[in-house]
KOLVEX-245406 format. One record per residue (C-alpha): residue in one letter; x, y, z. Coordinates in steps of 0.001 Angstrom, whole numbers, plus 524288, in hexadecimal, padded with zeros to 5 digits. Layout:
REM residues N
ATOM   residuo      c1      c2      c3
ATOM         a       X       Y       Z
...
REM end
This chain:
REM residues 497
ATOM   residuo      c1      c2      c3
ATOM         m   A9DEC   8272D   98A2D
ATOM         s   AAD93   82100   989FA
ATOM         a   AB3DF   81C16   9953F
ATOM         a   ABC3D   828D8   996A3
ATOM         a   AB174   83226   996DD
ATOM         i   AA91B   828C6   9A197
ATOM         e   AB763   82A11   9A864
ATOM         m   AB835   83881   9A7F3
ATOM         w   AAABA   838FF   9ACC0
ATOM         d   AABB9   83202   9B7F3
ATOM         g   AB765   83A80   9BAB2
ATOM         l   AAFF2   84784   9BAB7
ATOM         l   AA498   840EF   9C2AA
ATOM         g   AAD87   83CA4   9CC41
ATOM         t   AB497   84AF5   9CB76
ATOM         l   AA74D   85064   9CCC5
ATOM         r   AA3D2   845DC   9D8C1
ATOM         g   AAF22   84B80   9DF01
ATOM         v   AADAB   85847   9DDE1
ATOM         i   A9F04   8587C   9E368
ATOM         a   AA378   84F08   9EF2A
ATOM         v   AAC0A   8596E   9F26D
ATOM         c   AA2FE   8656D   9F046
ATOM         d   A999B   85DC4   9F8FB
ATOM         t   AA1A4   85B34   A0526
ATOM         a   AA4B9   86B1B   A035A
ATOM         v   A960C   86D73   A02FC
ATOM         i   A953F   86578   A0EBE
ATOM         l   A9EFC   86B53   A160E
ATOM         y   A9A8A   87951   A11E9
ATOM         f   A8D61   8766E   A1859
ATOM         l   A9379   871F7   A2423
ATOM         a   A9B6A   87D9B   A2511
ATOM         i   A9094   8873B   A219E
ATOM         n   A8767   881F3   A2DB5
ATOM         t   A92F5   87FAA   A36D6
ATOM         g   A964E   88E5C   A349B
ATOM         y   A860A   89167   A373F
ATOM         l   A86EF   8889D   A42A0
ATOM         m   A936C   89028   A485E
ATOM         l   A8C1A   89C7A   A4696
ATOM         i   A80E7   897F3   A4EC7
ATOM         v   A8801   893A4   A59BE
ATOM         l   A8DB4   8A1A7   A59EF
ATOM         a   A8102   8A792   A5852
ATOM         l   A7B56   89E2B   A647F
ATOM         a   A886A   8A2F0   A6D02
ATOM         e   A83EC   8B2DB   A6985
ATOM         l   A74CF   8AF2D   A6C57
ATOM         v   A7740   8A97F   A79EA
ATOM         r   A8012   8B485   A7BF9
ATOM         r   A7556   8BFDA   A78E1
ATOM         l   A6A9D   8B852   A7F13
ATOM         r   A71B8   8B724   A8C46
ATOM         r   A7216   8C661   A8B6C
ATOM         a   A6381   8C8D6   A857F
ATOM         s   A5EB3   8CCAA   A92DA
ATOM         f   A695F   8D6D4   A9342
ATOM         t   A67B9   8DE1A   A869E
ATOM         g   A6217   8E9D4   A8B86
ATOM         y   A5858   8ED79   A811C
ATOM         d   A5095   8F688   A88FF
ATOM         d   A5C0B   8FE4A   A8E9D
ATOM         t   A5FC1   8FFE0   A8159
ATOM         t   A53D4   9048F   A7AC8
ATOM         g   A53BD   90F3F   A84DA
ATOM         s   A6373   911FB   A840A
ATOM         p   A6824   91F56   A7EB4
ATOM         f   A75B0   91911   A7CBB
ATOM         a   A6F6F   90E89   A7211
ATOM         p   A742E   913EB   A6450
ATOM         p   A6ADB   918CC   A5D06
ATOM         i   A6783   9112C   A4FFC
ATOM         s   A63B9   91550   A4126
ATOM         v   A5B0F   90AF4   A3C6A
ATOM         i   A5B27   909A0   A2D3F
ATOM         m   A502A   903A6   A25DF
ATOM         p   A5116   90406   A1662
ATOM         a   A4349   9025A   A109D
ATOM         y   A4109   8FE89   A01E0
ATOM         n   A31A1   8FF3A   9FDF5
ATOM         e   A2DA3   8FCD7   A0D48
ATOM         a   A22B7   903A4   A0AF8
ATOM         a   A1A1A   8F829   A12A2
ATOM         g   A211A   8F5B5   A1ED1
ATOM         i   A2B31   901DD   A1F76
ATOM         t   A23C6   90900   A29CF
ATOM         e   A204D   8FDC1   A3228
ATOM         a   A2EFF   8F925   A31AE
ATOM         v   A3221   90758   A35A3
ATOM         r   A28D6   907E1   A41A3
ATOM         a   A2DD2   8FCC5   A4605
ATOM         m   A3CE0   90039   A45A8
ATOM         l   A385A   90CAC   A4D1A
ATOM         l   A329C   9031F   A58DC
ATOM         l   A400A   8FE7E   A5A18
ATOM         h   A442C   8FE41   A68B7
ATOM         y   A50BD   907D7   A667B
ATOM         p   A557B   912F6   A6DC4
ATOM         v   A5832   91BCC   A643E
ATOM         f   A56CF   9175E   A53A1
ATOM         e   A51E3   91E3C   A469B
ATOM         v   A4B72   91648   A39E2
ATOM         i   A5110   91A58   A2D77
ATOM         v   A4962   9147D   A22AC
ATOM         v   A50EE   915C3   A147D
ATOM         d   A4644   915BB   A0A61
ATOM         d   A4E4E   90FDF   9FD5F
ATOM         g   A4747   91480   9F2BC
ATOM         s   A3AD0   90DAE   9F6CF
ATOM         t   A2F66   90E80   9EC08
ATOM         d   A230A   90967   9F65D
ATOM         g   A1EFF   914A2   9FD96
ATOM         t   A29E6   910D0   A0A16
ATOM         i   A2D28   9202D   A0C73
ATOM         d   A1CB5   92389   A0C09
ATOM         a   A1B72   9199B   A15B1
ATOM         l   A25B2   91E29   A1D5D
ATOM         t   A226A   92C59   A1D81
ATOM         d   A127B   927C6   A2174
ATOM         a   A16CB   91F84   A2C31
ATOM         f   A211B   92A5A   A338D
ATOM         d   A1C34   93617   A2DCB
ATOM         l   A29B4   93931   A2545
ATOM         a   A2E20   94561   A1F43
ATOM         e   A39A4   946C6   A167C
ATOM         v   A44A8   94F65   A1C5A
ATOM         e   A512D   95719   A15D0
ATOM         h   A5CC5   94C3B   A16E5
ATOM         v   A6BC3   94AE0   A15C0
ATOM         v   A6DCD   93CAC   A1705
ATOM         p   A7D92   93B27   A1B85
ATOM         e   A84C1   933AA   A127A
ATOM         d   A8AC1   929A6   A1C47
ATOM         v   A8A7A   91DD7   A12FD
ATOM         p   A8842   91E71   A0395
ATOM         v   A7A9C   91D5E   9FF6E
ATOM         r   A76F8   91C3B   9F18B
ATOM         g   A688A   91FAA   9F1BC
ATOM         a   A644E   92C0D   9F46B
ATOM         v   A5DEC   93129   A0113
ATOM         t   A512B   93648   9FA6F
ATOM         s   A4ABE   93CDA   A07AA
ATOM         l   A4A3D   93A9C   A164A
ATOM         h   A3E40   93A71   A1F79
ATOM         l   A3A92   93B36   A2D74
ATOM         p   A2FDB   93A58   A3563
ATOM         r   A27CE   94825   A376C
ATOM         g   A2B43   94E87   A44A7
ATOM         g   A2C87   94094   A4B64
ATOM         p   A36FA   938F1   A5348
ATOM         v   A3612   92E38   A4BB1
ATOM         p   A4441   928AE   A46F6
ATOM         v   A4035   925FA   A3A99
ATOM         v   A47EB   929AE   A2F37
ATOM         v   A4456   926CC   A209E
ATOM         a   A4D5E   92886   A1487
ATOM         r   A48F4   92789   A0716
ATOM         k   A5506   92450   9FB6D
ATOM         d   A5591   91F93   9EDF1
ATOM         n   A5618   91095   9ED7D
ATOM         g   A6370   90A34   9F0AC
ATOM         g   A6157   8FEC3   9F746
ATOM         k   A6184   8FA78   A0528
ATOM         a   A6F78   8FCEA   A0962
ATOM         d   A6DEE   90962   A01FA
ATOM         a   A6171   90D2E   A0A9F
ATOM         l   A69F3   908FA   A1788
ATOM         n   A746B   911A7   A1401
ATOM         v   A6B9F   91D08   A1178
ATOM         g   A66A7   91791   A2125
ATOM         v   A74C2   9196C   A253A
ATOM         n   A77EE   92644   A2181
ATOM         l   A6AA9   92C2C   A284A
ATOM         a   A6C1F   924AF   A3580
ATOM         r   A6EEE   92D54   A3F79
ATOM         y   A723D   921EB   A494C
ATOM         p   A7E4D   91995   A4C77
ATOM         l   A781D   90C8B   A4AB0
ATOM         l   A7144   9080A   A3DC3
ATOM         c   A65AC   8FEF4   A3D68
ATOM         m   A6410   8F934   A305F
ATOM         v   A574E   8F2BF   A2E6C
ATOM         d   A4DFC   8ED80   A2252
ATOM         a   A3FDE   8F47E   A2381
ATOM         d   A3981   8E8AF   A2342
ATOM         s   A418D   8E18A   A2DA1
ATOM         i   A3A1E   8E033   A3B97
ATOM         l   A4115   8E2FD   A4800
ATOM         d   A3F02   8E0B9   A54EA
ATOM         s   A3C94   8E9B9   A5EF8
ATOM         q   A4A21   8EA12   A64D1
ATOM         a   A4F5B   8E793   A58B9
ATOM         l   A5948   8F4D6   A58EF
ATOM         l   A5C29   8F1F9   A6737
ATOM         a   A6219   8E3D0   A6355
ATOM         v   A6A27   8E7E9   A58AE
ATOM         a   A6FB6   8F33F   A5F2C
ATOM         r   A74BC   8ED02   A6B64
ATOM         p   A80ED   8E849   A65D4
ATOM         f   A83B0   8F70B   A635F
ATOM         n   A7FF2   8FA63   A7158
ATOM         d   A8787   8EDB2   A7720
ATOM         d   A9534   8F0C2   A6F8D
ATOM         p   A93B6   8FF7E   A69B3
ATOM         l   AA0FE   90089   A64D8
ATOM         r   AA26B   8F2AF   A5D8A
ATOM         v   A93E6   8EF67   A5831
ATOM         v   A93B8   8F4EA   A48E7
ATOM         a   A887B   8EE27   A4647
ATOM         s   A7ED8   8E349   A4966
ATOM         g   A7330   8DC1B   A4496
ATOM         g   A66D7   8D373   A4761
ATOM         v   A5FC3   8C9A9   A44F2
ATOM         v   A56E2   8C878   A3A3B
ATOM         g   A4BAE   8BF21   A3B27
ATOM         v   A41F9   8BA22   A31D6
ATOM         a   A33E5   8C1A6   A34AF
ATOM         n   A2C1B   8B745   A2AD3
ATOM         g   A2294   8B0E1   A344C
ATOM         c   A2421   8BC62   A3F8A
ATOM         t   A1A1B   8C290   A45B0
ATOM         v   A1AC7   8D226   A437A
ATOM         e   A1416   8DB66   A498C
ATOM         a   A1839   8EA9E   A48D6
ATOM         g   A23BE   8E7B0   A4324
ATOM         r   A28BE   8DEE1   A4C32
ATOM         v   A29F4   8CEEC   A4C1E
ATOM         v   A22B1   8CBC7   A5843
ATOM         e   A22B1   8BCA0   A55A2
ATOM         a   A2CF2   8B5DB   A4F91
ATOM         h   A2A28   8A939   A4733
ATOM         v   A2FF3   8A09D   A3CE4
ATOM         p   A28C5   8A1DC   A2F27
ATOM         t   A2060   8983A   A2B1C
ATOM         d   A260F   896A0   A1DB6
ATOM         l   A31E1   88E22   A1A6A
ATOM         l   A392F   89928   A1405
ATOM         g   A376F   8A2A0   A20D7
ATOM         r   A3C4B   8975D   A2965
ATOM         a   A47D6   89537   A21D7
ATOM         q   A4BA1   8A351   A2290
ATOM         v   A4B34   8A4DF   A3019
ATOM         v   A543F   89836   A32D7
ATOM         e   A5D10   89F3E   A2982
ATOM         y   A5BD6   8AC55   A3072
ATOM         l   A5E2D   8A614   A3D81
ATOM         r   A6AA0   89E40   A395D
ATOM         g   A70EC   8A812   A300A
ATOM         f   A6C9C   8B43A   A3397
ATOM         f   A6A69   8B2E7   A42C8
ATOM         l   A7486   8AAB2   A4867
ATOM         g   A7C3C   8AB55   A3D5C
ATOM         r   A7EE8   8B941   A3E6A
ATOM         t   A800D   8B861   A4DA7
ATOM         g   A8AFA   8AD58   A4C1D
ATOM         w   A925F   8B777   A4357
ATOM         s   A903A   8C248   A4C2F
ATOM         k   A93B8   8BA22   A5818
ATOM         v   AA315   8B949   A50AA
ATOM         g   AA2A2   8C694   A4AF1
ATOM         g   AA081   8C2E2   A3D05
ATOM         l   A9200   8C810   A3AF9
ATOM         l   A9197   8CC5F   A2D4A
ATOM         i   A80DF   8CE08   A2B7E
ATOM         i   A7932   8D7E2   A30B4
ATOM         a   A6BB8   8D64F   A2AAA
ATOM         g   A66C1   8E156   A23E8
ATOM         a   A5937   8E083   A28EB
ATOM         f   A5F04   8E496   A3714
ATOM         g   A6D62   8EA60   A3A0C
ATOM         l   A72B2   8F302   A436F
ATOM         f   A8045   8FB09   A3F5B
ATOM         r   A8859   904C5   A43C5
ATOM         r   A86A5   911AB   A3A26
ATOM         d   A9354   91680   A3C6A
ATOM         a   A9951   90895   A37A8
ATOM         v   A8F91   9083A   A2CA4
ATOM         v   A920B   91575   A2848
ATOM         a   AA1EF   91068   A2796
ATOM         v   AA02F   905BD   A1DD2
ATOM         g   A9679   90E3A   A1594
ATOM         g   A8A1A   90916   A18E1
ATOM         m   A843F   8FC9A   A118E
ATOM         d   A87AF   8F8D8   A03DF
ATOM         p   A7DBF   8FA64   9F91C
ATOM         d   A82A0   8F1EB   9F004
ATOM         c   A82B4   8E648   9F820
ATOM         i   A75CF   8DFA0   9FAA8
ATOM         g   A7831   8D9AD   A0812
ATOM         e   A7C21   8E759   A0CCD
ATOM         d   A796A   8E413   A1AA6
ATOM         a   A8281   8D8CD   A1D3E
ATOM         e   A8CDF   8E073   A1471
ATOM         l   A8BB8   8EB45   A1D23
ATOM         v   A9005   8E2B0   A2976
ATOM         v   A9C29   8DBAD   A21B5
ATOM         r   AA0AE   8E8FA   A1DA4
ATOM         l   A9FD7   8EEA3   A2AC4
ATOM         h   AA7BC   8E2A1   A2FBF
ATOM         r   AB140   8E663   A23FC
ATOM         h   AB21E   8F320   A270E
ATOM         l   AB4C5   8F215   A36B2
ATOM         r   ABEF9   8E779   A3383
ATOM         e   AC645   8EFA9   A2AA4
ATOM         q   AC5C6   8FA32   A3464
ATOM         g   ACDC2   8F429   A3CCB
ATOM         r   AC211   8EEAB   A45F4
ATOM         r   AC32C   8DFF1   A4A13
ATOM         h   ABAA6   8D50A   A4F66
ATOM         g   AB585   8DB33   A5CA0
ATOM         d   AB860   8E859   A59A8
ATOM         y   AAAE8   8E977   A5105
ATOM         r   A9E75   8E04C   A524F
ATOM         i   A93A8   8DCF8   A4760
ATOM         v   A8A50   8D59F   A4F04
ATOM         f   A7D04   8CECD   A4EA2
ATOM         v   A7246   8CEC7   A56EC
ATOM         t   A69EC   8C2E8   A59E5
ATOM         e   A5CE9   8C737   A5DB7
ATOM         p   A5247   8C5D8   A5455
ATOM         i   A4EDE   8D586   A51DC
ATOM         s   A4D00   8D654   A41ED
ATOM         w   A43BA   8CEB5   A3A25
ATOM         s   A4231   8CEAD   A2AE2
ATOM         e   A387F   8C839   A21EE
ATOM         a   A3F29   8BDFC   A19FB
ATOM         p   A3B44   8B87F   A0CEB
ATOM         s   A2F76   8B109   A0C76
ATOM         n   A3102   8AA80   9FEF1
ATOM         l   A3CB9   8A447   9F740
ATOM         r   A3DB0   8AFB6   9ED2D
ATOM         v   A3E96   8B87A   9F640
ATOM         l   A493D   8B1FC   9FEBD
ATOM         g   A5196   8AEFE   9F3EA
ATOM         r   A528C   8BF43   9EF24
ATOM         q   A5669   8C122   9FD60
ATOM         r   A6194   8B5C7   9FD49
ATOM         r   A662A   8B870   9F1E5
ATOM         r   A6925   8C6B9   9F65E
ATOM         w   A6E22   8C2CD   A03A9
ATOM         q   A78F1   8B914   9FC80
ATOM         r   A7C72   8C380   9F289
ATOM         g   A7E78   8CE1E   9FCD8
ATOM         l   A879D   8C39D   A05B8
ATOM         t   A8FC7   8C171   9F8AF
ATOM         e   A90E0   8CF3A   9F757
ATOM         i   A9506   8D1D3   A0282
ATOM         l   A9EFB   8C78D   A0594
ATOM         l   AA423   8CBE5   9F67D
ATOM         k   AA565   8DA09   9FBC6
ATOM         h   AAC56   8D55A   A076C
ATOM         r   AB386   8C9B3   A02DB
ATOM         r   AC06C   8CE85   A07BB
ATOM         m   ABAE6   8CD1A   A1565
ATOM         i   AB9C7   8BF4D   A1381
ATOM         g   AC45C   8B735   A196E
ATOM         n   ACB3E   8C48A   A1F30
ATOM         p   AD164   8C3AC   A2A99
ATOM         r   AD039   8D229   A2AF7
ATOM         y   AC160   8D215   A2D64
ATOM         g   AC239   8C917   A394A
ATOM         r   AB767   8BF26   A3B1E
ATOM         v   AAE22   8C5DB   A3149
ATOM         g   AB959   8C3FE   A2685
ATOM         l   ABE5E   8B5A3   A2BAA
ATOM         m   AB139   8B054   A2FE9
ATOM         a   AA4B5   8B5CE   A2BC5
ATOM         l   AA68B   8BA75   A1C5B
ATOM         p   AAC30   8AB8E   A1AF3
ATOM         f   AA033   8A52D   A203C
ATOM         y   A9876   8ADFB   A190C
ATOM         v   A9FAF   8AB63   A0D30
ATOM         l   AA0D4   89D7E   A1028
ATOM         f   A92CB   89B8D   A1623
ATOM         e   A8AF1   8A565   A1052
ATOM         l   A8FA5   8A91D   A032A
ATOM         l   A9295   89B41   9FE76
ATOM         a   A8788   89426   A05D1
ATOM         p   A7E0B   89427   9FA42
ATOM         l   A88C8   88E99   9F188
ATOM         v   A8D09   8850C   9F89F
ATOM         e   A7E41   880A8   9FBAB
ATOM         l   A7892   880AC   9EDC7
ATOM         s   A857C   87942   9E9B0
ATOM         g   A82EF   86D07   9F397
ATOM         l   A7598   86CCA   9EFA6
ATOM         v   A7A13   8694B   9E1A1
ATOM         l   A8783   86194   9E49F
ATOM         v   A8223   859A8   9EE4F
ATOM         p   A7702   853C0   9E5F9
ATOM         l   A80AF   8538F   9DA08
ATOM         g   A89D5   84BF1   9E29E
ATOM         v   A80B6   841B7   9E5D3
ATOM         l   A7C54   840E9   9D76E
ATOM         i   A8970   83D3F   9D0F2
ATOM         g   A8CF8   8349F   9DD62
ATOM         a   A96B5   83DBF   9E4A0
ATOM         v   A8E64   84061   9EFE4
ATOM         d   A87C3   83500   9F764
ATOM         v   A7B60   8347D   A00A9
ATOM         e   A849D   835B7   A0C4D
ATOM         f   A8B1D   841A6   A085A
ATOM         l   A7E0E   8489E   A0462
ATOM         w   A78C2   84671   A11C6
ATOM         r   A8460   84BDB   A185F
ATOM         f   A82BE   85635   A0E0A
ATOM         l   A75F3   85980   A132D
ATOM         l   A7775   858A8   A209F
ATOM         a   A8350   8609B   A1F7E
ATOM         a   A7BE2   86B00   A1665
ATOM         y   A6DEF   86AD6   A1C72
ATOM         a   A6E09   8646C   A2A49
ATOM         y   A784A   86BBC   A3045
ATOM         a   A71FD   878BF   A2BBA
ATOM         v   A6592   874C2   A30F2
ATOM         v   A6B73   8720E   A3DEA
ATOM         v   A724C   87F3D   A3BA8
ATOM         s   A6500   88694   A3AA5
ATOM         l   A5D87   87D68   A456F
ATOM         v   A6811   883DD   A4EA8
ATOM         s   A66C2   8901A   A49EB
ATOM         v   A55F4   89112   A4AEF
ATOM         a   A5A95   88B00   A5947
ATOM         v   A647B   89515   A5E1B
ATOM         e   A5AB8   8A07A   A5AC1
ATOM         e   A4EF3   8999E   A600F
ATOM         y   A5752   897F0   A6C34
ATOM         a   A5C73   8A5F7   A6BCF
ATOM         y   A5048   8AFB1   A68D5
ATOM         h   A451C   8A555   A68A6
ATOM         r   A3EBA   8AD57   A5F92
ATOM         f   A3342   8A4A5   A5A56
ATOM         s   A2961   8A0D3   A6588
ATOM         r   A2325   8964A   A5E02
ATOM         w   A2837   889C4   A5B9E
ATOM         r   A2351   887D2   A4EA5
ATOM         d   A2C40   893E9   A4B0B
ATOM         v   A37D2   88B31   A4FD3
ATOM         w   A337A   87FA8   A488C
ATOM         g   A3234   88920   A3CDC
ATOM         a   A4013   88DA1   A3EBB
ATOM         f   A438B   87E60   A3E09
ATOM         v   A3BAE   87C96   A3262
ATOM         g   A4306   88907   A2BE8
ATOM         v   A51FF   8814E   A2E15
ATOM         v   A4D80   875D6   A2725
ATOM         v   A48A0   87DB7   A1BB8
ATOM         e   A5459   88870   A1D8D
ATOM         n   A5E39   87D08   A1B1D
ATOM         l   A55A9   87476   A1083
ATOM         g   A52E4   87DFD   A0504
ATOM         y   A51D2   88A91   A0A63
ATOM         r   A6112   88C1C   A0AAF
ATOM         q   A61BB   8862E   9FD4C
ATOM         f   A58A7   891A6   9F63C
ATOM         t   A60A7   89A98   9FE34
ATOM         a   A6CB1   895DD   9F9C7
ATOM         w   A6A5E   897EA   9EA71
ATOM         w   A6459   8A55B   9EDCB
ATOM         r   A718E   8A8A7   9F5D0
ATOM         l   A7994   8A3A6   9EA16
ATOM         r   A71DE   8AB23   9E1C2
ATOM         g   A7503   8B978   9E99C
ATOM         m   A83B9   8B422   9E9B6
ATOM         w   A82FC   8B3F5   9DB04
ATOM         d   A7C10   8C11C   9DA7D
ATOM         a   A86B6   8C6C2   9E272
ATOM         l   A90FD   8C126   9DBB1
ATOM         h   A8C68   8C561   9CD0F
ATOM         r   A8923   8D26C   9D329
ATOM         s   A7BF6   8D162   9CF59
ATOM         p   A719F   8DE6D   9D033
ATOM         q   A6D15   8DF4B   9DE55
ATOM         e   A5E9C   8DC30   9DEA7
ATOM         w   A5623   8DD8A   9EB8A
ATOM         g   A4934   8D989   9E4A1
ATOM         a   A3CFE   8D882   9EC53
ATOM         m   A3791   8D09D   9F659
ATOM         t   A2B1F   8CDAD   9FB2E
ATOM         r   A29F6   8CD91   A0A37
ATOM         s   A1D55   8C81C   A11DD
ATOM         g   A1FEC   8D112   A1B6A
ATOM         f   A168F   8D47A   A2817
ATOM         g   A0BA4   8D9AF   A2024
ATOM         p   A0A34   8DB5F   A11F9
ATOM         p   A13C2   8D73D   A088C
ATOM         e   A1D16   8E038   A0336
ATOM         r   A2806   8DFD9   9F89F
ATOM         v   A3794   8E50E   9FEA6
ATOM         r   A4273   8E3DD   9F91A
ATOM         d   A4934   8D6A9   9FA6E
ATOM         g   A5318   8D622   A05FB
ATOM         e   A4EE3   8DFA4   A0EFA
ATOM         g   A4DD4   8DBBC   A1CF2
ATOM         g   A55F3   8CDA6   A197F
ATOM         p   A6155   8CABC   A239E
REM end
């Protein structure tokens, strides 16, 4: 090799080293920023939890149960091939403590005998029907069924298959009451779930537009008669990692955003909305795979564009653990779920991109949406880039071992501390786990979630973002749930937070 070629190669290598060194420093700063952001949300959540715990003895659930002034609720349950467990799910809903509510089951073109199971259990009879068209739907309602001669508040609608969002829109049209509770057919609710999630509407009826509740991981819990009677941490590492993830991101993260008026996500597994507000924005978007979060963002957008400011309306998060859902128990199913979630997030941010950084939308536009862009949408790209660039920098001499240790401490040790704080805060607030081995199991989940689990999910999330950007066909796929009885196959994503 000539001297000129050697000199050129050395120049290119030097430039590469400089670029990688800059990129590695940027990655470290990014990890410091993202974990500091989560820590700030946890501090906000802790302040809110302390406030709510102080007034816990004054919740007045017993008074609400017998109050004629509590706003009635229409519970909407979309169902697709849920024959194995739909009757138990509806019975559990009917046993919830609340003065007045109805349960609307929307059978979205099931092929497994879901309607037959409901007919046998509740002695249903088909009735003539005219379904209002308050929000648009795609799948036509083919029949409507009510219990014969009984006071059971159950309505069952059969429709052509159109997806979960379309089924929810049919339920919105059928609902008779001013509040809509959207719940998955495989969710497990505490007996006071409706009382808890409706409390913000009772406390502040003129401003509260929507409220969401905590969704816990039901894997490993003891379930009897459709209720979680003992909460436990799963014995498998994958389940433990998801428990920690739910606590940090779905429980404390959303509590913190609710505290500052920037809540963007109410889990599709359990949420309560004012019917008039849902109708005003056109119902659920069947073209968005993350229809639950998209509805919340669209409510913010609509209310802001109607001239409502911060403090004029509220979308709140209820911190009590009131809903439980089975989390994926293997990597294949988990990968499909996280790919779908990230695709939904990407679609939402693209659809409402003009809100991002726009002061017209207040804290949602200036704080919440930029946070989700930087630390939720781009996180998998940055994390995977760091996993490639840092070892490459060490290999070519652009990064020394001391820098590598700083990277590991910033990227993972800090994240472990944030996750440990999340577990400690939740245990302080609600003491869900009665056994010390469950608490230690959660601490094991903290390590697993940061060293292995997050890297797998980063890859799946990156693929989900790619799917959204390239507008590939939406696929729910099939998912095997272990359940609390014989395993059954349902659509992937039903019941996710």
